[in-house]
C-alpha positions in Angstrom: 0.0 0.0 0.0 1.5 3.3 -1.0 0.7 6.9 -0.2 0.2 9.2 -3.1 -0.3 13.0 -3.2 -3.5 14.4 -4.4 -4.4 18.1 -4.9 -7.5 19.5 -3.3 -9.7 22.2 -4.9 -7.6 24.8 -3.1 -4.4 23.4 -4.6 -3.2 22.1 -1.3 -1.6 18.6 -1.4 -3.5 15.9 0.5 -1.9 12.5 0.9 -4.2 9.6 0.6 -3.8 5.8 0.6 -4.4 3.7 -2.5 -7.9 3.0 -1.3 -8.6 6.7 -1.2 -8.5 7.3 2.6 -6.1 9.4 4.5 -4.5 8.5 7.8 -2.2 9.7 10.5 0.9 8.7 8.6 -0.3 10.5 5.5 -1.0 13.7 7.6 2.5 13.5 9.1 4.1 12.9 5.7 2.2 16.0 4.3 3.3 18.1 7.3 7.0 17.1 6.8 6.8 17.7 3.0 5.4 21.2 3.6 8.1 21.9 6.2 10.9 20.9 3.8 9.3 22.9 0.9 9.0 26.0 3.1 12.6 25.7 4.1 13.7 25.5 0.4 11.6 28.5 -0.4 13.2 30.4 2.5 16.7 29.6 1.2 15.8 30.8 -2.2 14.4 34.1 -0.8 17.7 34.6 1.2 19.8 33.9 -1.9 17.8 36.3 -4.0 17.7 39.1 -1.4 21.4 39.0 -0.7 22.7 38.0 -4.1 24.8 35.2 -2.4 24.5 31.5 -2.1 22.8 30.3 1.1 26.1 28.8 2.2 28.0 32.0 1.7 25.4 33.9 3.7 25.8 31.4 6.5 29.6 31.8 6.4 29.3 35.6 6.7 26.9 35.2 9.6 29.4 33.0 11.4 32.0 35.8 10.9 29.9 38.6 12.4 31.4 38.3 15.9 34.9 38.4 14.5 37.4 36.5 12.3 37.8 32.8 12.6 40.5 30.4 11.3 39.2 28.8 8.1 39.3 25.3 9.7 37.0 26.5 12.5 34.6 28.2 10.1 34.5 25.0 8.0 33.7 22.9 11.1 30.9 25.2 12.1 29.4 25.2 8.7 29.6 21.4 8.5 28.0 21.1 11.9 25.1 23.3 10.8 24.5 21.3 7.6 24.5 17.9 9.4 22.4 19.0 12.4 
């Protein structure tokens, strides 16, 4: 049994089982999907507003308190991406 996305009349995605019924798992999946898509949209907004890649914007943010050795900056950026 798979879960497939359907569109409602408002255009919102609604996940339903193959038999046409939704369930708790489908609602959780829909919420997680929406969260991920909103995060991707936010990254695109930041990139467009600043004219920088999201990673470069994060690097500059890490440098606001003061300079860091490149190794430490890299470690902080990696920690942010994995967590």
